[in-house]
Each structure stands twice: as C-alpha cells, then as structure tokens.
DRENLUMKOL-123471 format. One line per 3 residues: for each residue y, z negated, x of N, C-alpha, C. Coordinates in nm, 2 decimals. Each point is the difference from the previous one (the first is absolute). Layout:
# residues N
Y,Z,X,Y,Z,X,Y,Z,X | ...
# end
This chain:
# residues 284
8.29,-14.33,2.46,0.04,-0.11,-0.07,-0.11,-0.07,-0.07 | -0.01,-0.13,0.00,-0.10,-0.08,-0.06,0.00,0.01,-0.15 | -0.12,-0.01,-0.06,0.00,-0.01,-0.15,0.07,-0.12,-0.05
0.01,-0.11,0.09,0.07,-0.12,-0.04,0.15,0.03,-0.02 | 0.05,0.10,0.07,0.14,0.03,-0.02,0.02,0.04,-0.14 | -0.10,0.08,-0.06,0.01,0.04,-0.14,0.00,-0.12,-0.09
-0.09,-0.10,0.03,0.00,-0.13,-0.08,0.13,-0.07,0.01 | 0.05,-0.01,0.12,0.13,-0.07,0.02,0.11,0.07,-0.08 | 0.00,0.13,0.00,0.10,0.08,-0.07,-0.01,-0.03,-0.15
-0.12,-0.01,-0.05,-0.02,-0.02,-0.14,0.05,-0.14,-0.04 | -0.03,-0.10,0.09,0.05,-0.14,-0.03,0.15,0.00,0.00 | 0.06,0.06,0.10,0.15,0.00,0.01,0.06,0.06,-0.12
-0.05,0.12,-0.04,0.06,0.06,-0.12,-0.01,-0.09,-0.12 | -0.11,-0.06,-0.02,-0.02,-0.09,-0.12,0.10,-0.12,0.01 | 0.01,-0.05,0.12,0.08,-0.12,0.02,0.15,0.03,-0.02
0.04,0.12,0.04,0.14,0.03,-0.02,0.04,0.06,-0.13 | -0.11,0.02,-0.09,0.02,0.05,-0.13,0.05,0.15,0.00 | -0.04,0.07,0.11,0.04,0.14,0.00,-0.10,0.08,-0.08
0.04,0.12,-0.04,-0.09,0.09,-0.07,0.02,0.14,0.06 | -0.10,0.08,-0.02,0.01,0.14,0.05,0.10,0.08,-0.08 | 0.07,0.09,0.06,0.10,0.08,-0.07,-0.07,0.08,-0.11
0.08,0.05,-0.10,-0.05,0.07,-0.11,-0.08,0.13,0.05 | 0.06,0.07,0.09,-0.06,0.13,0.04,-0.13,-0.03,0.08 | 0.00,-0.11,0.08,-0.12,-0.03,0.08,-0.11,-0.05,-0.09
0.04,-0.08,-0.10,-0.10,-0.05,-0.10,-0.06,0.11,-0.08 | 0.08,0.09,-0.03,-0.05,0.12,-0.08,-0.09,0.08,0.08 | 0.03,0.02,0.13,-0.08,0.08,0.08,-0.14,-0.07,0.02
0.00,-0.13,0.02,-0.12,-0.07,0.03,-0.09,0.00,-0.13 | 0.07,-0.02,-0.11,-0.07,0.00,-0.13,-0.07,0.13,-0.03 | 0.06,0.11,0.05,-0.05,0.13,-0.02,-0.11,0.04,0.09
-0.02,-0.08,0.11,-0.11,0.03,0.09,-0.13,0.00,-0.07 | -0.09,0.09,0.03,-0.13,0.01,-0.06,0.01,0.03,-0.15 | 0.11,0.07,-0.04,0.01,0.05,-0.14,-0.10,0.11,-0.02
-0.01,0.04,-0.12,-0.09,0.11,-0.04,0.04,0.13,0.07 | 0.13,0.02,0.02,0.05,0.12,0.05,-0.04,0.02,0.15 | -0.02,-0.10,0.07,-0.03,0.01,0.14,-0.11,-0.10,0.04
-0.12,0.04,0.04,-0.11,-0.09,0.03,0.04,-0.09,0.12 | -0.06,-0.11,0.01,0.02,-0.10,0.11,-0.01,0.06,0.13 | -0.09,0.10,0.02,-0.03,0.06,0.12,0.12,0.08,0.05
0.10,0.02,-0.09,0.12,0.08,0.04,0.10,-0.09,0.07 | -0.02,-0.13,0.01,0.10,-0.09,0.06,-0.05,-0.04,0.14 | 0.10,-0.04,0.08,-0.04,-0.04,0.13,-0.05,-0.15,0.00
-0.06,-0.04,0.11,-0.05,-0.13,0.01,0.11,-0.10,-0.01 | 0.12,0.03,0.06,0.11,-0.09,-0.01,0.05,-0.02,-0.15 | 0.01,0.11,-0.07,0.04,0.00,-0.14,-0.09,-0.09,-0.09
-0.13,0.02,0.02,-0.09,-0.08,-0.08,0.01,-0.14,0.04 | 0.01,-0.03,0.13,0.01,-0.14,0.05,0.12,-0.06,-0.06 | 0.12,0.07,0.00,0.12,-0.06,-0.06,-0.01,-0.02,-0.15
-0.08,0.09,-0.07,-0.03,-0.03,-0.14,-0.07,-0.13,-0.02 | -0.10,-0.02,0.09,-0.08,-0.13,-0.01,0.10,-0.12,0.03 | 0.09,0.01,0.09,0.10,-0.10,0.03,0.08,-0.03,-0.13
0.04,0.11,-0.06,0.08,-0.01,-0.12,-0.07,-0.07,-0.11 | -0.13,0.02,-0.02,-0.08,-0.07,-0.10,-0.01,-0.15,0.04 | -0.01,-0.03,0.12,0.00,-0.14,0.04,0.13,-0.07,-0.04
0.11,0.07,0.04,0.13,-0.05,-0.04,0.02,-0.01,-0.15 | -0.06,0.08,-0.07,0.01,0.01,-0.15,-0.11,-0.09,-0.06 | -0.06,-0.09,0.08,-0.10,-0.09,-0.06,-0.12,0.07,-0.06
-0.05,0.10,0.06,-0.12,0.07,-0.04,-0.10,0.01,0.11 | -0.05,-0.12,0.05,-0.09,0.01,0.11,-0.13,0.08,-0.01 | -0.05,0.01,-0.13,-0.12,0.08,-0.02,0.03,0.15,0.03
0.12,0.04,-0.05,0.03,0.14,0.03,0.04,0.02,0.15 | 0.06,-0.10,0.06,0.03,0.01,0.14,-0.13,0.02,0.08 | -0.10,-0.08,-0.03,-0.13,0.01,0.07,-0.06,0.14,-0.02
0.02,0.05,-0.12,-0.06,0.14,-0.02,0.07,0.10,0.09 | 0.13,-0.01,0.00,0.07,0.10,0.09,-0.02,-0.02,0.15 | -0.01,-0.12,0.04,-0.03,-0.03,0.14,-0.14,0.06,0.03
-0.09,-0.01,-0.09,-0.13,0.06,0.01,0.00,0.15,0.01 | 0.09,0.06,-0.07,0.01,0.15,0.00,0.06,0.04,0.13 | 0.08,-0.08,0.07,0.05,0.04,0.13,-0.12,0.01,0.09
-0.08,-0.10,0.00,-0.12,0.01,0.09,-0.10,0.11,-0.04 | -0.01,0.03,-0.13,-0.10,0.10,-0.04,0.05,0.14,0.04 | 0.13,0.02,-0.02,0.05,0.14,0.03,0.04,0.02,0.15
0.04,-0.11,0.06,0.05,0.02,0.14,-0.07,-0.11,0.09 | -0.14,0.01,0.01,-0.08,-0.11,0.06,0.03,-0.02,0.15 | 0.05,0.09,0.07,0.02,-0.01,0.14,0.15,-0.02,0.04
0.08,-0.02,-0.10,0.14,-0.02,0.03,0.04,-0.15,0.02 | 0.11,-0.02,0.06,0.05,-0.13,0.03,0.03,-0.07,-0.14 | 0.04,0.08,-0.10,0.03,-0.05,-0.13,-0.12,-0.06,-0.06
-0.12,0.06,0.02,-0.12,-0.04,-0.06,-0.04,-0.14,0.06 | 0.03,-0.02,0.13,-0.03,-0.13,0.07,0.08,-0.11,-0.06 | 0.13,0.03,-0.02,0.09,-0.09,-0.06,-0.03,-0.03,-0.15
-0.04,0.11,-0.07,-0.03,-0.01,-0.14,-0.12,-0.09,-0.03 | -0.10,0.00,0.10,-0.12,-0.08,-0.03,0.03,-0.15,0.00 | 0.08,-0.05,0.09,0.03,-0.14,0.00,0.09,-0.04,-0.12
0.09,0.10,-0.03,0.09,-0.02,-0.12,-0.08,0.00,-0.13 | -0.11,0.08,0.00,-0.08,0.00,-0.12,-0.07,-0.14,-0.02 | -0.04,-0.06,0.11,-0.06,-0.13,-0.01,0.11,-0.10,-0.05
0.12,0.01,0.05,0.11,-0.08,-0.05,0.02,0.02,-0.15 | 0.00,0.12,-0.04,0.03,0.03,-0.14,-0.12,-0.05,-0.09 | -0.12,0.01,0.04,-0.11,-0.05,-0.08,0.01,-0.15,0.00
0.04,-0.06,0.11,0.01,-0.15,-0.01,0.11,-0.04,-0.09 | 0.11,0.07,0.00,0.11,-0.03,-0.09,-0.05,0.01,-0.15 | -0.09,0.10,-0.02,-0.05,0.02,-0.13,-0.12,-0.10,-0.04
-0.03,-0.09,0.10,-0.11,-0.09,-0.02,-0.14,0.06,-0.01 | -0.01,0.12,0.05,-0.13,0.07,0.01,-0.05,-0.03,0.14 | -0.05,-0.13,0.01,-0.04,-0.05,0.13,-0.11,0.07,0.07
-0.10,0.05,-0.08,-0.11,0.07,0.07,0.04,0.13,0.06 | 0.09,0.07,-0.08,0.05,0.13,0.05,0.09,-0.03,0.12 | 0.08,-0.10,0.00,0.09,-0.04,0.12,-0.09,-0.02,0.12
-0.11,-0.07,-0.02,-0.09,-0.03,0.12,-0.06,0.13,0.05 | -0.03,0.09,-0.09,-0.06,0.13,0.04,0.10,0.08,0.09 | 0.12,0.01,-0.05,0.10,0.07,0.07,0.04,-0.06,0.14
0.01,-0.13,0.00,0.03,-0.07,0.12,-0.11,0.01,0.10 | -0.12,-0.01,-0.04,-0.11,0.02,0.09,-0.01,0.14,0.05 | 0.03,0.10,-0.08,-0.01,0.14,0.05,0.11,0.02,0.10
0.12,-0.06,-0.01,0.10,0.01,0.10,-0.06,-0.06,0.13 | -0.06,-0.12,-0.01,-0.05,-0.06,0.12,-0.11,0.08,0.07 | -0.08,0.06,-0.09,-0.11,0.08,0.05,0.05,0.13,0.08
0.10,0.06,-0.07,0.05,0.13,0.06,0.10,-0.02,0.11 | 0.08,-0.11,-0.01,0.11,-0.02,0.10,0.00,-0.15,0.05 | -0.11,-0.04,0.06,-0.01,-0.14,0.05,0.11,-0.04,0.09
0.06,0.10,0.07,0.11,-0.04,0.09,0.14,0.04,-0.05 | 0.00,0.04,-0.13,0.13,0.04,-0.07,0.10,-0.11,0.00 | 0.13,0.04,-0.01,0.11,-0.10,0.00,0.00,-0.09,-0.12
-0.07,0.05,-0.11,-0.01,-0.09,-0.12,-0.13,-0.06,-0.02 | -0.08,-0.01,0.11,-0.14,-0.05,-0.01,0.01,-0.15,-0.04 | 0.09,-0.07,0.06,0.01,-0.15,-0.03,0.04,-0.02,-0.14
0.09,0.08,-0.05,0.03,-0.01,-0.15,-0.11,0.04,-0.09 | -0.08,0.10,0.04,-0.12,0.04,-0.08,-0.10,-0.11,0.00 | -0.02,-0.07,0.11,-0.09,-0.11,0.00,0.05,-0.12,-0.08
0.13,-0.02,0.00,0.06,-0.10,-0.08,-0.01,0.03,-0.15 | 0.02,0.12,-0.04,-0.02,0.04,-0.14,-0.14,-0.02,-0.04 | -0.10,0.03,0.09,-0.14,-0.02,-0.04,-0.02,-0.15,-0.02
0.05,-0.08,0.08,-0.01,-0.15,-0.01,0.06,-0.04,-0.13 | 0.12,0.05,-0.03,0.07,-0.04,-0.12,-0.08,0.04,-0.13 | -0.07,0.11,0.01,-0.07,0.05,-0.12,-0.11,-0.10,-0.04
-0.05,-0.08,0.10,-0.09,-0.11,-0.03,0.08,-0.13,-0.04 | 0.10,-0.03,0.08,0.07,-0.12,-0.01,0.07,-0.01,-0.14 | 0.06,0.10,-0.05,0.07,0.00,-0.12,-0.10,0.00,-0.12
-0.13,0.00,0.02,-0.09,-0.01,-0.11,-0.07,-0.14,0.00 | 0.04,-0.09,0.09,-0.06,-0.13,0.00,0.05,-0.07,-0.13 | -0.10,-0.04,-0.08,0.03,-0.06,-0.13,0.01,-0.15,0.02
0.01,-0.07,-0.11,0.00,-0.15,0.00,-0.12,-0.06,0.07 | 0.01,-0.12,0.04,-0.11,-0.06,0.08,-0.13,-0.01,-0.07 | -0.01,0.01,-0.13,-0.12,-0.01,-0.08,-0.09,0.12,0.01
0.06,0.11,0.05,-0.08,0.13,0.00,-0.08,0.02,0.12 | -0.09,0.10,0.00,-0.07,0.03,0.12,0.09,0.04,0.12 | -0.03,-0.05,0.12,0.09,0.01,0.11,-0.04,0.11,0.10
-0.08,0.10,-0.05,-0.04,0.11,0.09,0.12,0.08,0.05 | 0.10,0.02,-0.08,0.12,0.07,0.04,0.08,-0.08,0.10 | 0.00,-0.13,-0.01,0.07,-0.08,0.10,-0.06,0.02,0.14
-0.14,0.00,0.01,-0.06,0.02,0.13,0.04,0.14,0.05 | 0.00,0.10,-0.09,0.04,0.14,0.05,0.14,0.00,0.04 | 0.09,-0.07,-0.07,0.14,-0.01,0.04,0.02,-0.06,0.14
-0.08,-0.11,0.02,0.01,-0.07,0.13,-0.04,0.09,0.11 | -0.11,0.08,-0.02,-0.05,0.09,0.11,0.10,0.11,0.02 | 0.06,0.05,-0.10,0.10,0.11,0.02,0.13,-0.05,0.06
0.04,-0.12,-0.04,0.12,-0.06,0.06,-0.02,-0.03,0.15 | -0.12,-0.05,0.03,-0.03,-0.03,0.14,0.00,0.13,0.08 | -0.04,0.11,-0.06,0.01,0.13,0.07,0.14,0.04,0.04
0.09,-0.03,-0.09,0.14,0.03,0.03,0.05,-0.09,0.11 | -0.03,-0.13,-0.01,0.05,-0.10,0.10,-0.06,0.03,0.14 | -0.13,0.04,0.01,-0.06,0.02,0.13,0.03,0.14,0.05
0.01,0.10,-0.08,0.01,0.14,0.05,0.15,0.03,0.02 | 0.09,-0.06,-0.08,0.14,0.03,0.02,0.08,-0.13,0.01 | -0.03,-0.08,0.10,0.07,-0.13,0.02,0.15,0.00,0.01
0.05,0.11,0.05,0.15,0.00,0.02,0.08,0.07,-0.11 | -0.07,0.03,-0.11,0.06,0.07,-0.11,0.06,-0.10,-0.10 | 0.10,0.04,-0.07,0.05,-0.08,-0.11,-0.10,-0.04,-0.10
-0.10,0.09,-0.02,-0.11,-0.03,-0.10,-0.09,-0.11,0.05 | -0.01,-0.02,0.13,-0.09,-0.11,0.05,0.06,-0.14,-0.05 | 0.13,-0.01,0.01,0.07,-0.12,-0.04,-0.02,-0.03,-0.15
0.01,0.10,-0.08,-0.02,-0.01,-0.15,-0.14,-0.03,-0.02 | -0.09,0.06,0.07,-0.15,-0.02,-0.02,-0.04,-0.14,0.03 | 0.06,-0.06,0.11,-0.03,-0.14,0.03,0.03,-0.09,-0.11
0.11,0.01,-0.07,0.04,-0.08,-0.11,-0.10,0.02,-0.12 | -0.03,0.12,-0.03,-0.10,0.03,-0.11,-0.14,-0.05,0.04 | -0.03,0.01,0.12,-0.14,-0.04,0.05,-0.01,-0.15,-0.03
0.11,-0.08,0.04,-0.01,-0.14,-0.03,-0.01,-0.04,-0.14 | 0.07,0.08,-0.09,0.00,-0.03,-0.14,-0.14,0.04,-0.06 | -0.06,0.11,0.05,-0.13,0.03,-0.05,-0.10,-0.10,0.05
0.01,-0.04,0.12,-0.09,-0.10,0.05,0.01,-0.13,-0.08 | 0.12,-0.04,-0.03,0.02,-0.12,-0.09,-0.06,0.02,-0.14 | 0.00,0.13,-0.04,-0.06,0.03,-0.13,-0.15,-0.02,0.00
-0.06,0.04,0.10,-0.15,-0.03,0.01,-0.03,-0.14,0.01 | 0.08,-0.08,0.07,-0.03,-0.15,0.00,0.02,-0.05,-0.14 | 0.10,0.05,-0.07,0.02,-0.05,-0.14,-0.12,0.03,-0.09
-0.07,0.11,0.03,-0.12,0.03,-0.08,-0.11,-0.11,0.03 | -0.02,-0.03,0.13,-0.10,-0.10,0.03,0.04,-0.14,-0.06 | 0.13,-0.03,0.00,0.04,-0.13,-0.06,-0.02,0.00,-0.15
0.02,0.11,-0.07,-0.02,0.01,-0.14,-0.15,-0.03,-0.03 | -0.09,0.06,0.07,-0.14,-0.01,-0.03,-0.04,-0.15,0.04 | 0.05,-0.05,0.11,-0.03,-0.14,0.04,0.04,-0.10,-0.11
0.12,0.02,-0.05,0.05,-0.09,-0.10,-0.09,0.01,-0.13 | -0.04,0.12,-0.03,-0.09,0.02,-0.11,-0.13,-0.09,0.01 | -0.06,0.01,0.12,-0.12,-0.07,0.03,0.02,-0.15,0.00
0.12,-0.04,0.06,0.03,-0.14,0.01,0.02,-0.07,-0.14 | 0.07,0.08,-0.08,0.02,-0.05,-0.14,-0.13,-0.02,-0.08 | -0.10,0.08,0.03,-0.13,-0.01,-0.06,-0.10,-0.09,0.07
0.05,-0.06,0.11,-0.08,-0.10,0.08,-0.11,0.07,0.07 | 0.02,0.13,0.03,-0.10,0.07,0.09,0.06,-0.02,0.14 | -0.02,-0.11,0.06,0.07,-0.04,0.12,-0.04,0.08,0.12
-0.13,0.02,0.03,-0.04,0.08,0.11,0.06,0.15,0.00 | 0.00,0.06,-0.12,0.06,0.13,-0.01,0.15,0.00,0.02 | 0.07,-0.11,-0.05,0.14,-0.01,0.02,0.03,-0.02,0.15
-0.08,-0.08,0.07,0.02,-0.02,0.14,-0.01,0.12,0.08 | -0.10,0.09,-0.03,-0.01,0.12,0.07,0.12,0.09,-0.01 | 0.07,0.00,-0.12,0.12,0.09,-0.01,0.11,-0.06,0.07
0.02,-0.13,0.00,0.11,-0.07,0.07,-0.02,0.01,0.15 | -0.12,0.00,0.04,-0.03,0.01,0.14,0.04,0.14,0.05 | -0.02,0.10,-0.08,0.04,0.14,0.04,0.15,0.00,0.03
0.08,-0.06,-0.09,0.14,-0.01,0.02,0.04,-0.07,0.12 | -0.06,-0.11,0.03,0.03,-0.08,0.12,-0.04,0.07,0.13 | -0.11,0.07,0.00,-0.05,0.06,0.12,0.05,0.15,0.02
0.02,0.07,-0.11,0.04,0.14,0.02,0.14,0.03,-0.05 | 0.06,-0.08,-0.07,0.14,0.02,-0.05,0.09,-0.11,0.03 | -0.02,-0.06,0.12,0.08,-0.12,0.03,0.15,0.02,0.01
0.04,0.12,0.02,0.14,0.03,0.02,0.07,0.02,-0.13 | -0.07,-0.01,-0.11,0.06,0.03,-0.13,0.06,-0.13,-0.07 | 0.07,0.02,-0.11,0.06,-0.11,-0.06,-0.10,-0.09,-0.08
-0.12,0.05,-0.01,-0.10,-0.07,-0.08,-0.08,-0.10,0.07 | 0.01,-0.01,0.14,-0.08,-0.09,0.08,0.02,-0.15,-0.04 | 0.12,-0.05,-0.01,0.02,-0.14,-0.04,-0.08,-0.04,-0.13
0.02,0.08,-0.10,-0.07,-0.03,-0.12,-0.15,0.01,0.02 | -0.05,0.09,0.07,-0.15,0.01,0.03,-0.05,-0.12,0.06 | 0.08,-0.06,0.10,-0.04,-0.13,0.06,-0.01,-0.11,-0.10
0.10,-0.01,-0.09,0.00,-0.10,-0.10,-0.12,0.01,-0.09 | -0.03,0.13,-0.04,-0.11,0.02,-0.09,-0.14,-0.04,0.07 | 0.00,0.02,0.13,-0.12,-0.04,0.08,-0.01,-0.15,-0.01
0.11,-0.07,0.01,0.00,-0.15,-0.01,-0.06,-0.04,-0.13 | 0.05,0.07,-0.11,-0.05,-0.04,-0.13,-0.15,0.03,-0.02 | -0.04,0.12,0.05,-0.14,0.04,-0.02,-0.09,-0.09,0.08
0.03,-0.03,0.13,-0.08,-0.08,0.08,-0.01,-0.14,-0.05 | 0.11,-0.06,-0.05,0.00,-0.13,-0.06,-0.09,-0.01,-0.12 | 0.00,0.11,-0.08,-0.08,0.01,-0.12,-0.15,0.00,0.04
-0.03,0.05,0.12,-0.14,0.00,0.05,-0.04,-0.12,0.08 | 0.10,-0.09,0.02,-0.03,-0.11,0.08,0.00,0.02,0.15 | 0.05,0.12,0.05,0.01,0.03,0.14,0.13,-0.04,0.06
0.01,-0.12,0.03,0.13,-0.06,0.04,0.05,0.05,0.14 | -0.10,0.03,0.09,0.05,0.04,0.13,0.07,0.14,-0.01 | -0.06,0.09,-0.08,0.07,0.13,-0.02,0.13,-0.01,-0.07
0.01,-0.09,-0.10,0.12,-0.02,-0.07,0.11,-0.06,0.09 | -0.04,-0.09,0.08,0.10,-0.06,0.09,0.05,0.10,0.10 | -0.09,0.08,0.05,0.04,0.10,0.10,0.09,0.10,-0.06
-0.03,0.05,-0.12,0.09,0.09,-0.07,0.14,-0.06,-0.01 | 0.00,-0.13,-0.04,0.13,-0.07,-0.01,0.07,-0.01,0.13 | -0.07,-0.02,0.11,0.06,-0.01,0.14,0.07,0.13,0.03
-0.07,0.12,-0.03,0.06,0.13,0.03,0.13,0.01,-0.08 | 0.00,-0.04,-0.13,0.12,0.01,-0.08,0.11,-0.09,0.06 | -0.04,-0.12,0.05,0.10,-0.08,0.06,0.06,0.05,0.12
-0.08,0.07,0.08,0.05,0.06,0.13,0.09,0.12,-0.02 | -0.03,0.08,-0.10,0.07,0.13,-0.01,0.09,0.01,-0.12 | -0.03,-0.08,-0.11,0.08,0.02,-0.12,0.04,-0.13,-0.06
0.05,-0.09,0.08,0.03,-0.13,-0.05,0.12,0.00,-0.10 | 0.08,0.10,0.01,0.12,0.00,-0.09,-0.03,0.07,-0.13 | -0.12,0.03,-0.03,-0.03,0.07,-0.12,-0.06,-0.09,-0.11
0.02,0.03,-0.13,-0.06,-0.08,-0.10,-0.15,-0.01,0.00 | -0.07,0.10,0.06,-0.14,0.00,0.02,-0.05,-0.11,0.08 | 0.08,-0.03,0.11,-0.03,-0.12,0.09,0.02,-0.13,-0.08
0.10,-0.01,-0.08,0.03,-0.12,-0.07,-0.12,-0.03,-0.10 | -0.05,0.11,-0.07,-0.11,-0.02,-0.09,-0.13,-0.04,0.07 | -0.02,0.06,0.12,-0.12,-0.03,0.07,0.01,-0.15,0.05
0.12,-0.03,0.05,0.02,-0.14,0.05,-0.03,-0.10,-0.11 | 0.05,0.02,-0.12,-0.03,-0.09,-0.11,-0.14,0.00,-0.04 | -0.07,0.11,0.00,-0.15,0.00,-0.03,-0.08,-0.08,0.10
0.03,0.02,0.13,-0.08,-0.06,0.11,0.03,-0.15,0.01 | 0.13,-0.04,0.01,0.04,-0.14,0.01,-0.04,-0.08,-0.12 | 0.00,0.07,-0.12,-0.04,-0.06,-0.12,-0.14,-0.05,0.00
-0.08,0.06,0.09,-0.14,-0.04,0.01,-0.03,-0.08,0.13 | 0.11,-0.04,0.06,-0.01,-0.08,0.13,-0.03,0.09,0.12 | 0.02,0.13,-0.01,-0.03,0.09,0.11,0.12,0.04,0.07
-0.01,0.03,0.13,0.11,0.04,0.08,0.00,0.16,0.02 | 0.11,0.05,0.04,0.01,0.14,0.02,-0.01,0.03,0.15 | -0.13,-0.01,0.04,-0.03,0.03,0.14,-0.14,0.07,0.01
-0.01,0.08,0.11,-0.13,0.07,0.01,-0.12,-0.09,0.02 | -0.11,0.03,-0.07,-0.12,-0.08,0.00,-0.12,0.09,0.01 | -0.10,-0.04,0.07,-0.13,0.07,0.00,0.01,0.14,0.08
-0.11,0.07,0.00,-0.01,0.13,0.06,-0.03,0.11,-0.10 | 0.10,0.07,-0.05,-0.02,0.10,-0.10,0.10,0.11,0.03 | 0.00,0.10,-0.09,0.08,0.12,0.02,0.15,-0.03,0.00
0.04,-0.10,-0.07,0.14,-0.04,-0.01,0.04,-0.07,0.13 | -0.09,-0.07,0.06,0.02,-0.07,0.13,0.03,0.11,0.11 | -0.07,0.11,-0.01,0.03,0.11,0.09,0.14,0.06,-0.02
0.04,0.01,-0.13,0.13,0.05,-0.03,0.10,-0.10,0.05 | -0.02,-0.13,-0.02,0.10,-0.10,0.05,0.01,0.01,0.15 | -0.10,0.02,0.08,0.01,0.01,0.14,0.08,0.13,0.04
-0.02,0.10,-0.08,0.08,0.12,0.03,0.15,-0.02,-0.03 | 0.02,-0.08,-0.10,0.14,-0.04,-0.04,0.07,-0.07,0.12 | -0.07,-0.10,0.06,0.05,-0.07,0.11,0.02,0.08,0.12
-0.08,0.10,0.02,0.01,0.09,0.12,0.10,0.12,-0.03 | 0.05,0.00,-0.12,0.09,0.11,-0.03,-0.07,0.13,-0.02 | -0.13,0.00,-0.03,-0.07,0.13,-0.01,-0.01,0.03,-0.15
0.05,-0.08,-0.09,-0.01,0.03,-0.14,0.14,0.03,-0.06 | 0.01,0.09,-0.08,0.13,0.05,-0.06,0.08,0.08,0.10
# end
C-alpha cells in the first residue's frame, strides 16, 4: 500500500469530521509511554501513532514518529512509507528544509518507488511555498523552477506533473515580475539604459508571462526618452501585433502618435528581430 493511501486516509477522516474511538485514542496516546520503550512497539504501531499525530494537527510529532519507524525498522516496508510521510509531515509543519531532506532521502533510497513522484513534488513544494513577495531575492524561485521541472520531465504522466505545470508558470511569472520591478525603478529615476536591459530580459526570456505587454510599453517610454525612435516604434509594433486589446497598447499608441510616430517596425535592432519572430510565429 502506498504512503499516499495514508495521506488520503488522513484527509478523508478530517473531511468527514470523524475521530478515533476512545479506546483507540487511549492506546495511541499511551504508545511510547515510560512503562514501555518505543522499541517495544511494532513498525505498524509506531506508524499509526504518527498518522494519529497528523490527524490531531501535530505534524512535528508526526514527523518524529515517522522518523522512529525508519530508525527502528530501517529495512521494513513501513520504513519506506514512513520516509515520504515524514517529508509530508515536515512540510505541513512548514519545516521546509527538513521536508526537503526527507524527500530527497526517499528519492536517493527508492528512486523507482511508487511514491517517488510525490517525493519529488514535495521537494519542489518545499521551495515553491517559500517564494516571498516580488521584492525579495529570487534564489528560491529558481530552485522551485528546477525542482518543478524535474517533476514534469521525470513523471509526466503523474497527477503531480499537472500541478507542477501550473506552479511552474506562476513561479516563472514571479521572476518576470522581479525584472519588471527593477526596470520600473530605473525608469522612474531616468536610468534608461539600465531600465531597458531589464525590460529586454522580460521580452526575450519571459515572453509567455503576463508582464510582456507592460515591458513593451516601458521600452517605448525608455527609447523615446533617449530619442531612439526606431526602437520605440518597433516595440509599439510588437504591442500592436500581439496585445492590441490591452491598455498597454493604448498607452503606447498615445505616446507614439502624440509625437507623430507610427507603430511599425523601423531600423535593424534587437526588437526588429523579435518582430520578425512574431510574424513567423516563432515568438510566444
């Protein structure tokens, strides 16, 4: 039986509002009492005590008991199941580093195990759930993307691959948001070349995110401020081709036409290359 069966059981019990019977609860609470050392219990009994702690909203204690299963019965099937459940319990307790350690150990010991996909997904979540607001360092976002990609590529047919694709897109969008924030900072302070470099990263490397239309508008603004009208017009042309229904296009149109400029590609620059890719369907 998969360790995920244990997780499903826990969720179902919580959802139905069921509780353990008085005798069962008493027996589990007495496990590992002073009268009887933990070594006196079977792997299954300790494992069920860990499940009980999860059901009783004590994930730190659950992780401890799952760890005891592995320590006392390292070669048992219960130990194999306990390891991935320990990662789950640590994650529930928001001890993300410990969750990663347990999940990675499962992958190291049982790379072909039936819960390997879930272990890899837990490892990815331990990074993803730590992604802070866009103003913070994005190192964890990169690590989350790498771990999520591992789920998608290694276990493409699993239910966790589908969930990972969604989270990958959100994390990718998060990175683009970081570039936009820095670009806006430079633009506001009239550091136009530095701002252009950030917006260019969004257009070239994060073109599938929600930030691309704004990045193109900001390029129009920055290039106009530098008097580089060919680049500004070409950025506007890309906006007009792909994002004409957005307010970013409307703002760019007003900026360019207000100066007697059209929204069409001009000159030979990096944006002209992007525009040609757009026409050929090679962009986005």
